[in-house]
C-alpha positions as CSV (number, residue, x, y, z in Angstrom):
1,M,263.6,85.4,117.5
2,M,260.9,85.1,114.8
3,P,259.0,81.9,114.6
4,T,259.7,79.7,111.6
5,T,257.1,78.3,109.3
6,I,257.4,75.0,111.0
7,D,256.7,76.7,114.4
8,N,253.7,78.4,112.8
9,L,252.4,75.2,111.3
10,K,252.7,73.5,114.7
11,E,250.8,76.3,116.4
12,A,248.2,76.4,113.6
13,F,247.7,72.6,113.8
14,A,247.2,72.8,117.6
15,G,244.8,75.7,117.3
16,E,242.7,74.2,114.5
17,S,242.6,70.8,116.3
18,Q,241.3,72.4,119.5
19,A,238.8,74.5,117.6
20,N,237.5,71.3,115.9
21,Q,236.9,69.6,119.2
22,K,235.5,72.7,120.9
23,Y,233.0,73.3,118.1
24,R,231.9,69.7,118.2
25,A,231.2,70.1,121.9
26,F,229.4,73.4,121.2
27,A,227.3,71.6,118.5
28,K,226.1,68.9,121.0
29,K,225.2,71.6,123.5
30,A,223.3,73.7,120.9
31,E,221.3,70.5,119.9
32,Q,220.6,69.7,123.6
33,D,219.3,73.3,124.0
34,G,216.9,72.8,121.0
35,F,219.0,74.8,118.5
36,A,219.4,72.2,115.8
37,T,220.4,74.5,113.0
38,I,223.0,76.3,115.1
39,G,224.3,72.8,116.0
40,K,224.7,72.1,112.3
41,L,226.6,75.4,111.9
42,F,229.0,74.4,114.7
43,R,229.5,70.9,113.2
44,L,230.2,72.2,109.8
45,T,232.7,74.8,111.1
46,A,234.3,72.0,113.1
47,E,234.8,70.1,109.9
48,A,236.3,73.2,108.3
49,E,238.8,73.4,111.2
50,R,239.6,69.7,110.7
51,I,240.4,70.4,107.1
52,H,242.7,73.2,108.1
53,A,244.4,71.0,110.7
54,E,244.9,68.1,108.3
55,G,246.5,70.5,105.8
56,H,248.9,71.8,108.4
57,L,249.8,68.3,109.5
58,K,250.5,67.3,105.9
59,A,252.7,70.4,105.4
60,L,254.6,69.3,108.5
61,D,255.1,65.9,106.8
62,G,253.3,64.5,109.8
63,V,251.5,61.8,107.8
64,G,253.7,58.9,106.8
65,S,253.2,55.3,105.9
66,T,250.7,53.3,108.0
67,A,253.6,51.7,109.9
68,D,255.2,55.1,110.5
69,N,251.8,56.5,111.6
70,L,251.3,53.5,114.0
71,E,254.7,54.0,115.5
72,A,254.0,57.7,116.0
73,A,250.6,56.8,117.6
74,I,252.2,54.3,119.9
75,G,254.7,56.9,121.0
76,G,252.0,59.5,121.6
77,E,249.7,57.2,123.5
78,T,252.5,55.8,125.6
79,Y,253.7,59.3,126.5
80,E,250.2,60.2,127.6
81,F,249.6,57.3,129.9
82,R,253.2,57.2,131.3
83,N,254.2,60.8,131.5
84,M,251.5,63.3,130.8
85,Y,248.4,62.2,132.6
86,P,249.7,60.7,135.9
87,P,250.9,64.0,137.3
88,M,247.6,65.6,136.1
89,V,245.6,63.0,138.0
90,K,247.7,63.8,141.2
91,Q,247.3,67.5,140.8
92,A,243.5,67.3,140.2
93,E,243.2,65.0,143.2
94,A,245.2,67.4,145.4
95,E,242.9,70.2,144.3
96,G,239.7,68.2,144.6
97,H,239.0,69.1,141.0
98,K,236.4,67.2,138.9
99,A,239.0,66.7,136.1
100,K,240.5,63.9,138.1
101,R,237.9,61.5,136.8
102,M,238.5,62.1,133.1
103,F,242.3,62.3,133.6
104,A,242.2,58.9,135.3
105,Y,240.0,57.5,132.6
106,A,242.5,58.8,130.0
107,V,245.5,57.1,131.8
108,A,243.8,53.7,131.5
109,A,242.3,54.2,128.0
110,E,245.5,55.6,126.4
111,E,247.4,52.4,127.5
112,V,244.8,50.3,125.8
113,H,245.0,52.5,122.7
114,A,248.8,51.9,122.6
115,E,248.4,48.2,122.9
116,L,245.8,48.1,120.1
117,Y,248.2,50.2,117.9
118,K,251.0,47.7,118.6
119,L,248.7,44.8,117.4
120,A,247.9,46.9,114.3
121,L,251.6,47.5,113.7
122,E,252.4,43.8,113.9
123,A,249.7,43.1,111.4
124,V,250.9,45.8,109.0
125,K,254.5,44.4,109.2
126,Q,253.0,41.1,108.0
127,G,251.2,43.0,105.2
128,K,247.8,42.3,106.8
129,D,244.9,44.4,108.1
130,L,243.2,43.6,111.5
131,N,240.2,41.4,111.1
132,A,238.0,42.8,113.9
133,D,235.3,45.2,114.8
134,F,236.2,47.9,117.4
135,Y,233.8,49.3,119.9
136,L,234.2,52.6,121.8
137,C,233.0,53.3,125.3
138,P,231.3,56.7,125.0
139,V,232.1,57.6,128.6
140,C,235.8,57.1,129.1
141,G,237.2,56.4,125.6
142,Y,238.2,52.7,126.2
143,I,238.3,50.7,123.0
144,E,237.3,47.0,122.9
145,M,238.4,44.8,120.0
146,G,235.3,42.6,119.3
147,R,231.8,43.1,120.6
148,P,232.0,43.9,124.3
149,E,230.2,41.3,126.5
150,N,231.1,42.9,129.9
151,P,230.9,46.4,131.3
152,C,233.7,48.7,130.4
153,P,236.8,47.7,132.5
154,I,237.6,51.4,133.1
155,C,234.3,53.1,133.9
156,G,231.7,50.3,134.1
157,T,229.6,51.5,131.2
158,K,227.2,48.7,130.0
159,P,228.4,46.9,126.9
160,D,225.2,47.8,124.9
161,R,226.1,51.5,125.1
162,F,229.4,51.0,123.3
163,I,229.7,52.5,119.8
164,I,230.9,50.4,116.9
165,A,233.6,51.9,114.7
166,E,232.3,52.6,111.2
């Protein structure tokens, strides 16, 4: 059976999204290795892949109202911490694979993301925005609402290393 345009859009969105992330990681490595201009090329190409991915997502009607987008995000984050990552953690532990650490971080961080999205959804339902700054742990992906005063509750990263959302 031939794939439909919807199937093709989903595959293209996934592929372009992965390329974006891969090229961003490649850019960091090139810069660490002293190849700043090659790093810029990777970053710019990553942005091109993001443009492609966003276009595919829009063609899939995957971007709705902010409330709809928050509901989709809550569903995705909840699926990840309840269903997707727990068996991955167990498998990596059973194999003694280093992925177990990031999988475990993701389980905990995704649950926090879902809770933050729920707060945002409640605000949107009242016609309000959230009045807070958000800080990202650069190690595990945990997000803190308000300036962190304590180490990351997931990985222990010091609060002064958190990145503020712009």
